[in-house]
C-alpha positions as CSV (number, residue, x, y, z in Angstrom):
1,M,-112.6,112.3,142.7
2,G,-114.7,109.8,140.6
3,G,-115.3,107.6,143.6
4,S,-116.3,110.7,145.7
5,W,-118.9,111.8,143.1
6,I,-120.3,108.3,143.0
7,T,-120.6,108.2,146.8
8,L,-122.1,111.7,147.0
9,T,-124.7,110.7,144.3
10,L,-125.7,107.5,146.1
11,A,-125.9,109.3,149.4
12,M,-128.1,112.0,147.8
13,C,-130.3,109.2,146.2
14,L,-130.6,107.5,149.6
15,M,-131.5,110.7,151.3
16,T,-134.1,111.5,148.6
17,I,-135.7,108.1,149.2
18,I,-135.7,108.5,153.0
19,L,-137.2,112.0,152.6
20,L,-139.9,110.8,150.2
21,L,-140.8,107.9,152.6
22,A,-140.9,110.3,155.5
23,V,-143.2,112.6,153.6
24,R,-145.4,109.7,152.6
25,R,-145.5,108.4,156.1
26,G,-146.3,111.9,157.4
27,K,-149.2,112.2,155.1
28,F,-150.4,108.9,156.2
29,L,-150.2,109.8,159.9
30,Y,-151.7,113.2,159.2
31,A,-154.8,111.7,157.6
32,L,-155.4,109.6,160.8
33,R,-154.6,112.4,163.2
34,K,-158.3,112.9,164.4
35,V,-159.1,109.2,164.8
36,P,-158.9,108.4,168.6
37,Y,-156.8,105.6,169.9
38,P,-155.6,104.3,173.3
39,P,-152.2,105.3,174.6
40,A,-149.5,103.8,172.4
41,F,-145.7,103.4,172.4
42,P,-143.6,104.6,169.4
43,I,-142.9,101.9,166.8
44,I,-144.7,98.9,168.6
45,G,-147.9,100.9,169.0
46,N,-150.5,99.1,171.0
47,A,-149.0,95.7,170.4
48,Y,-147.9,95.4,174.0
49,Q,-151.5,95.8,175.2
50,L,-152.6,92.9,173.0
51,C,-149.9,90.6,174.3
52,C,-152.5,88.9,176.5
53,S,-155.0,86.1,176.3
54,P,-157.5,86.2,173.4
55,E,-160.2,86.7,176.0
56,Q,-158.5,89.8,177.4
57,A,-157.7,91.1,174.0
58,F,-161.4,91.0,172.9
59,K,-162.4,92.6,176.2
60,K,-160.1,95.6,175.4
61,M,-161.5,96.0,171.9
62,I,-165.0,96.2,173.3
63,K,-163.8,98.6,176.2
64,W,-162.0,100.9,173.7
65,G,-165.1,101.0,171.5
66,K,-167.3,102.2,174.4
67,E,-164.7,104.8,175.6
68,L,-163.3,106.3,172.3
69,G,-166.4,107.4,170.4
70,D,-167.9,106.4,167.1
71,L,-164.7,104.8,165.7
72,Y,-161.1,104.2,167.0
73,L,-157.8,102.8,165.8
74,I,-155.1,100.7,167.4
75,W,-151.5,100.5,166.2
76,V,-150.0,97.1,165.8
77,G,-146.4,98.0,165.1
78,M,-146.7,100.5,162.2
79,R,-150.0,99.3,161.0
80,P,-153.3,101.0,161.9
81,F,-156.4,98.9,162.5
82,I,-159.5,101.1,162.4
83,F,-162.6,99.8,164.2
84,L,-166.0,100.6,163.0
85,Y,-169.3,99.8,164.9
86,K,-171.9,102.3,163.8
87,A,-174.3,101.6,160.8
88,E,-173.4,105.0,159.3
89,A,-169.7,104.1,159.4
90,I,-170.1,100.6,158.0
91,Q,-172.4,101.4,155.1
92,P,-169.8,103.1,152.9
93,L,-167.3,100.3,153.4
94,L,-169.6,97.2,152.9
95,S,-171.8,98.7,150.3
96,S,-168.8,99.5,148.1
97,S,-167.9,97.4,145.1
98,V,-164.3,98.7,145.4
99,H,-163.3,97.9,149.0
100,I,-163.7,94.1,148.8
101,D,-160.2,93.0,149.8
102,K,-159.9,90.9,152.9
103,S,-157.2,92.0,155.4
104,L,-153.6,90.8,155.0
105,E,-154.2,88.2,157.7
106,Y,-156.4,86.2,155.4
107,E,-153.2,85.1,153.6
108,Y,-152.8,82.6,156.4
109,L,-155.7,80.6,154.9
110,Q,-154.3,80.5,151.3
111,P,-152.3,77.3,151.7
112,W,-155.6,75.7,152.6
113,L,-158.2,77.5,150.6
114,G,-156.1,78.8,147.7
115,T,-157.9,81.6,145.8
116,G,-161.5,80.5,146.6
117,L,-164.2,82.9,147.3
118,V,-163.1,83.8,150.9
119,T,-159.5,84.8,149.9
120,S,-159.7,85.8,146.2
121,T,-160.3,89.5,145.2
122,G,-160.5,91.7,142.1
123,D,-161.8,90.4,138.8
124,K,-161.1,86.8,139.9
125,W,-163.5,87.2,142.9
126,H,-166.2,89.0,140.8
127,F,-166.1,86.1,138.2
128,R,-166.2,83.3,140.8
129,R,-169.0,85.0,142.8
130,K,-171.1,85.3,139.6
131,L,-170.3,81.8,138.6
132,L,-171.1,80.2,141.9
133,T,-174.2,82.2,142.9
134,P,-176.7,79.7,141.1
135,T,-175.3,76.9,143.3
136,F,-177.6,78.0,146.1
137,H,-180.9,78.1,144.3
138,S,-184.0,76.8,145.9
139,G,-184.0,73.4,144.0
140,L,-180.5,72.5,145.3
141,L,-181.6,73.6,148.9
142,E,-184.3,71.0,148.8
143,V,-181.6,68.4,148.1
144,Y,-179.4,69.8,150.9
145,L,-182.5,69.8,153.3
146,K,-182.7,66.0,153.1
147,T,-179.0,65.8,154.0
148,A,-179.6,68.2,157.0
149,I,-182.6,66.2,158.2
150,R,-180.6,62.8,158.1
151,E,-177.6,64.3,160.0
152,A,-179.9,66.0,162.5
153,T,-181.4,62.6,163.3
154,I,-178.0,61.2,163.9
155,L,-177.1,64.2,166.1
156,I,-180.1,63.4,168.3
157,S,-179.1,59.8,168.6
158,C,-175.6,60.9,169.6
159,L,-176.8,63.3,172.3
160,R,-179.1,60.7,174.0
161,K,-176.0,59.6,176.0
162,E,-175.8,63.1,177.5
163,V,-179.4,62.9,178.9
164,G,-179.3,63.0,182.7
165,K,-175.7,64.1,182.9
166,P,-174.9,67.3,184.9
167,S,-173.6,69.0,181.8
168,F,-171.8,68.7,178.5
169,D,-170.3,71.0,175.8
170,I,-172.5,71.3,172.8
171,V,-169.9,72.8,170.5
172,P,-168.1,69.6,169.4
173,Y,-171.4,67.9,168.6
174,A,-172.5,70.9,166.6
175,K,-169.2,70.9,164.7
176,R,-169.3,67.2,163.8
177,A,-173.0,67.5,162.7
178,T,-172.3,70.5,160.4
179,L,-169.1,69.0,159.1
180,D,-171.1,65.8,158.0
181,I,-173.9,68.0,156.5
182,I,-171.6,70.2,154.5
183,C,-169.1,67.4,153.4
184,D,-172.1,65.6,151.9
185,S,-173.5,68.8,150.4
186,S,-170.1,69.9,149.0
187,M,-168.5,66.7,147.8
188,G,-171.4,64.2,147.9
189,C,-169.5,61.8,150.3
190,H,-169.9,60.7,153.9
191,V,-167.1,61.2,156.4
192,N,-169.2,60.2,159.4
193,A,-167.7,62.8,161.7
194,Q,-170.5,62.3,164.1
195,T,-169.7,58.6,164.7
196,D,-166.1,58.3,163.5
197,F,-164.1,60.6,165.7
198,K,-160.8,59.3,164.5
199,N,-161.5,60.0,160.8
200,E,-158.2,61.5,159.4
201,Y,-159.9,64.1,157.2
202,V,-162.2,65.2,160.0
203,Q,-159.2,65.7,162.4
204,A,-157.3,67.6,159.7
205,V,-160.1,70.1,159.0
206,N,-160.4,70.8,162.7
207,I,-156.7,71.3,163.0
208,L,-156.5,73.7,160.0
209,A,-159.6,75.7,161.2
210,S,-158.2,76.0,164.8
211,I,-154.6,77.0,163.8
212,S,-155.7,79.4,161.0
213,Q,-157.9,81.2,163.5
214,R,-155.2,81.3,166.2
215,R,-152.8,83.0,163.8
216,F,-155.1,86.0,163.4
217,L,-154.4,87.0,167.0
218,N,-150.8,85.9,167.5
219,V,-148.3,88.5,166.3
220,W,-145.3,86.1,166.3
221,M,-147.2,83.5,164.2
222,A,-147.6,86.1,161.5
223,F,-144.0,85.4,160.3
224,E,-144.0,82.3,158.1
225,P,-140.4,81.2,158.9
226,I,-141.2,81.3,162.7
227,F,-144.5,79.6,162.2
228,K,-143.0,76.8,160.1
229,L,-140.6,75.9,163.1
230,T,-143.4,75.6,165.6
231,T,-145.5,72.7,166.6
232,W,-148.5,74.6,165.1
233,G,-146.6,74.8,161.7
234,K,-145.9,71.1,161.7
235,Q,-149.4,70.2,162.5
236,H,-150.8,72.6,160.0
237,D,-148.6,71.2,157.1
238,H,-149.6,67.6,157.9
239,A,-153.2,68.5,158.1
240,L,-152.8,70.4,154.8
241,R,-151.5,67.3,153.1
242,V,-154.4,65.2,154.4
243,T,-157.1,67.6,153.3
244,H,-155.7,68.2,149.9
245,G,-155.1,64.5,149.3
246,F,-158.7,63.7,150.4
247,V,-160.3,66.3,148.3
248,N,-158.2,65.6,145.2
249,K,-159.1,61.9,145.4
250,I,-162.8,62.7,145.6
251,I,-162.6,65.2,142.7
252,A,-160.8,62.6,140.6
253,E,-163.3,59.9,141.3
254,R,-166.3,62.2,140.8
255,K,-164.8,63.6,137.6
256,A,-164.6,60.1,136.2
257,E,-168.2,59.4,137.2
258,W,-169.3,62.6,135.7
259,K,-167.7,62.0,132.4
260,T,-169.3,58.5,132.3
261,K,-172.7,60.0,133.0
262,K,-172.3,62.5,130.3
263,D,-171.2,59.7,127.8
264,G,-168.1,61.6,127.2
265,N,-170.0,64.7,125.9
266,F,-169.1,67.8,128.1
267,N,-171.2,70.0,125.8
268,E,-174.4,68.5,127.3
269,R,-175.3,70.2,130.6
270,I,-176.7,68.2,133.5
271,T,-179.3,70.1,135.4
272,K,-179.9,67.7,138.4
273,Y,-177.1,68.2,140.9
274,Q,-176.5,66.3,144.2
275,A,-173.5,68.2,145.5
276,L,-171.7,71.5,144.9
277,L,-168.9,69.3,143.4
278,D,-171.2,68.1,140.7
279,L,-172.1,71.7,139.7
280,L,-168.4,72.8,139.8
281,L,-167.5,70.0,137.4
282,D,-170.2,71.0,135.0
283,L,-169.0,74.6,135.2
284,S,-165.4,73.7,134.7
285,Q,-166.0,72.8,131.1
286,D,-163.3,70.2,131.4
287,G,-160.8,72.5,132.8
288,E,-161.4,75.5,130.5
289,V,-163.1,77.6,133.1
290,L,-162.1,75.9,136.4
291,T,-159.1,73.7,136.8
292,D,-159.0,70.9,139.4
293,D,-157.1,73.1,141.7
294,D,-159.8,75.8,141.3
295,I,-162.5,73.3,142.2
296,R,-160.5,72.1,145.2
297,D,-160.1,75.7,146.4
298,E,-163.9,76.2,146.2
299,V,-164.8,72.9,147.9
300,N,-162.3,73.6,150.7
301,T,-163.7,77.1,151.0
302,F,-167.2,75.8,151.2
303,M,-166.1,73.3,153.9
304,F,-164.2,75.9,156.0
305,A,-166.6,78.8,155.7
306,G,-169.7,76.6,156.3
307,H,-169.1,74.1,159.0
308,D,-167.3,76.1,161.7
309,T,-169.6,79.2,161.3
310,T,-172.8,77.1,161.3
311,A,-171.8,75.0,164.2
312,T,-170.9,78.2,166.2
313,S,-174.3,79.6,165.2
314,V,-176.2,76.5,166.5
315,S,-174.2,76.3,169.7
316,W,-175.0,80.0,170.6
317,I,-178.6,79.7,169.7
318,L,-179.0,76.6,171.9
319,Y,-177.3,78.5,174.7
320,A,-179.6,81.5,174.4
321,L,-182.7,79.2,174.3
322,G,-181.4,77.3,177.2
323,R,-181.2,80.6,179.2
324,H,-184.7,81.6,178.1
325,P,-186.7,78.4,177.9
326,Q,-190.0,80.1,177.4
327,Y,-189.1,80.6,173.8
328,Q,-188.6,76.9,173.3
329,D,-192.2,76.4,173.9
330,K,-193.2,79.2,171.5
331,I,-191.1,77.6,168.8
332,L,-192.6,74.2,169.2
333,D,-196.2,75.4,169.6
334,E,-195.9,77.3,166.3
335,Y,-194.2,74.4,164.6
336,N,-196.9,72.0,165.6
337,S,-199.5,74.4,164.4
338,V,-197.8,75.0,161.1
339,A,-196.5,71.5,160.3
340,G,-199.0,69.2,161.9
341,T,-198.2,65.7,160.6
342,K,-196.5,67.0,157.4
343,E,-193.0,66.1,156.5
344,L,-190.5,69.0,157.2
345,S,-189.9,71.1,154.1
346,L,-188.5,74.5,153.2
347,D,-191.9,75.9,153.0
348,I,-192.6,75.0,156.6
349,L,-189.3,76.3,157.8
350,N,-190.0,79.6,156.2
351,K,-193.4,80.0,158.1
352,L,-191.8,79.5,161.5
353,T,-191.6,83.1,162.6
354,W,-190.7,82.4,166.2
355,L,-187.9,80.1,165.2
356,E,-186.5,82.8,162.9
357,A,-186.9,85.6,165.5
358,C,-185.0,83.5,168.1
359,I,-182.3,82.7,165.7
360,K,-181.8,86.3,164.6
361,E,-181.8,87.6,168.1
362,S,-179.0,85.1,169.0
363,W,-177.1,86.3,165.9
364,R,-177.5,89.8,167.2
365,V,-176.3,89.2,170.8
366,Y,-173.7,86.5,169.8
367,P,-172.6,87.4,166.3
368,V,-170.9,84.3,164.8
369,A,-168.3,86.5,163.0
370,P,-167.7,89.4,165.4
371,L,-164.9,91.0,163.4
372,I,-164.9,91.6,159.6
373,A,-161.6,92.9,158.2
374,R,-161.0,94.8,154.9
375,Q,-157.7,96.1,153.5
376,I,-157.9,99.6,152.1
377,Y,-156.2,99.9,148.6
378,N,-158.3,102.9,147.5
379,P,-159.2,106.0,149.5
380,I,-162.5,106.0,151.4
381,T,-164.1,108.6,153.7
382,I,-165.8,107.2,156.8
383,L,-167.6,109.5,159.3
384,G,-165.7,112.5,157.9
385,H,-162.3,110.8,158.2
386,D,-160.2,110.2,155.1
387,I,-158.9,106.7,155.5
388,P,-155.6,106.4,153.7
389,I,-154.4,103.5,151.5
390,G,-152.6,100.9,153.6
391,S,-155.1,100.9,156.5
392,T,-156.9,97.9,157.8
393,V,-160.6,98.6,158.7
394,I,-162.4,96.2,161.1
395,V,-166.1,96.0,161.4
396,N,-167.0,95.1,165.0
397,S,-170.4,93.5,164.7
398,F,-170.5,92.6,168.4
399,L,-170.7,96.4,169.2
400,L,-172.7,97.2,166.1
401,H,-175.4,94.8,167.1
402,R,-175.6,96.5,170.5
403,D,-176.3,100.0,169.3
404,P,-179.0,101.1,171.8
405,R,-180.4,103.5,169.1
406,Y,-181.9,100.5,167.2
407,F,-181.8,97.8,169.9
408,P,-183.0,99.1,173.3
409,E,-181.6,97.2,176.3
410,P,-179.0,95.7,173.8
411,D,-177.6,93.1,176.1
412,T,-181.0,91.5,176.7
413,Y,-182.1,88.5,174.6
414,R,-185.5,89.6,173.2
415,P,-186.5,87.8,170.1
416,E,-189.7,89.9,169.7
417,R,-187.5,92.5,168.0
418,F,-187.4,90.2,164.9
419,L,-191.0,89.3,164.6
420,P,-192.6,90.4,161.4
421,D,-194.3,93.3,163.2
422,G,-191.2,94.2,165.2
423,P,-189.4,97.6,165.1
424,K,-187.4,98.5,162.1
425,Y,-183.7,99.2,161.9
426,P,-181.2,100.4,159.2
427,S,-180.0,97.6,156.8
428,Y,-176.4,98.0,158.1
429,A,-177.3,97.9,161.8
430,F,-177.7,94.2,161.8
431,I,-175.3,92.1,159.5
432,P,-175.2,88.4,160.6
433,F,-173.8,87.4,157.2
434,S,-171.9,90.6,156.6
435,A,-173.5,92.9,153.9
436,G,-173.1,94.3,150.4
437,S,-171.5,92.6,147.4
438,R,-169.3,90.4,149.6
439,N,-171.9,89.1,152.0
440,C,-172.1,85.3,152.6
441,I,-173.1,83.6,149.4
442,G,-174.5,80.6,151.2
443,W,-176.6,82.5,153.9
444,K,-179.8,80.8,152.8
445,Y,-178.2,77.4,152.9
446,A,-176.6,78.1,156.4
447,T,-179.9,79.4,157.8
448,M,-181.7,76.2,156.6
449,I,-179.1,74.0,158.4
450,V,-179.4,76.1,161.5
451,K,-183.2,75.9,161.6
452,V,-183.2,72.2,161.0
453,L,-180.8,71.4,163.8
454,I,-182.4,73.7,166.3
455,L,-185.8,72.3,165.5
456,F,-184.7,68.8,165.9
457,M,-183.0,69.5,169.2
458,L,-186.1,71.3,170.6
459,R,-188.5,68.6,169.4
460,N,-186.4,66.0,171.3
461,F,-184.9,67.7,174.3
462,R,-185.6,70.4,176.8
463,V,-182.4,72.5,176.8
464,E,-180.9,74.3,179.9
465,A,-177.8,76.5,179.6
466,L,-175.7,76.3,182.8
467,D,-173.6,79.4,182.5
468,T,-175.1,82.9,183.2
469,E,-174.3,85.7,180.8
470,D,-171.8,87.3,183.1
471,Q,-169.8,84.0,183.3
472,L,-169.2,84.0,179.5
473,R,-165.6,84.5,178.4
474,F,-165.7,85.7,174.8
475,I,-162.9,84.9,172.4
476,S,-162.9,86.4,168.9
477,E,-161.1,84.4,166.3
478,L,-162.8,84.0,163.0
479,V,-165.9,83.0,164.9
480,L,-167.0,84.0,168.4
481,H,-166.1,81.3,171.0
482,N,-166.7,81.0,174.7
483,A,-163.4,80.1,176.4
484,D,-165.0,77.3,178.3
485,G,-167.3,76.0,175.7
486,L,-171.1,76.2,176.0
487,R,-172.4,73.9,178.8
488,L,-175.9,72.6,178.4
489,K,-178.1,70.1,180.2
490,I,-180.8,68.2,178.2
491,S,-183.8,66.2,179.3
492,P,-186.2,64.2,177.0
493,R,-189.4,65.8,175.8
494,K,-192.7,63.9,175.6
495,L,-192.9,61.2,172.9
496,E,-195.6,63.0,170.9
497,T,-193.2,66.0,170.1
498,S,-190.1,63.9,169.4
499,T,-188.8,62.7,166.0
């Protein structure tokens, strides 16, 4: 009898747990009952529809957005992913100081980035954000500008071999240039990515960025034990050892130099910085505020978040200008009028309204980060829908930036929209660097790099983009790619307008 009572008690407990879970799940599904979604199977949801190429998956996301109204969700297994693409829907999410957690998929980046600004959350994120915000003040941007100009000059010399060729892909050149700029700005060292293609650190960064992005769209690679057994997993772990080893070595060397410069007195602050690493070492207070691992996480985050996004931005802008060459002349005419014979400066860059308008319009049509994901750990109401805890919300800026209410003829490249006297739009209708408290901390720095590289390209070359807009094959990973790269053709400009 004793054994029977134990069995009965355990059975009742199990049934109670199952009932509670069922009620909880029922409430979860009930909250989402009015959010439209494409036809889905039980248990696997829409996962079967996403078992396709990244290009086809992105096409489906855009198609569903156009068909299903102001927001929609897709089920990946038991997880709902809610897509937003209206300014009114996005504002309560991105303006919140509570809903700042990146989606669960960002855990793929933690082995590389640790708990840097991209992956951290809560109090740690708030503390780091406040601590690091001064690293992008205007004085330091002047230092970074010199680096950008030097590497832009190297980029031009590297591209001269492409003059006269039928076509070439600009993306690898842009990636190597931005990697050199950001490596120098973050660590104060030269990896010479533009001239040394076989540099082990350069190759490792490219591998980590590529594999981390692929995992975001590959359901099977989400499982760590499976991922570790794959070729991707082995390449990832080797690249991880290379990058951590390289950055740790640089930190140790710079820390020794830093201590020598300060004559062993860490209470004396140094105000002239040459790289992000210098400032981090000063802020660390000899490990009391930031450990060496914390510093490495932030340096790696700066490298990752900076070079790939900036390179993608430069590539798409050159593509857009290559399709609309009349704006190349407008940019150069204004530059010659504003700068004359003066050396390039931040002040001159800030006065180039046509350059800025063309860049912003490219960010609108070809957003660098087309999908921004947040994990919901506190209830939020969006467009009248109570979004339950456990949901993943995704901002689709590709669709957001094509809202015809604010951008008439949304697929047309028209930089006039962003001239100083252009039409106005709500603050959350255009978010090239996200928005709210978790926007890109280095947006001014990234914009400066983009302006310098574009300006140098146009002063030296006439740019022609060879693929028409309907030939583009969009792939959304962490950044927006074209499946075939971005093919350009360049020809030299007259000597008087070259560098």
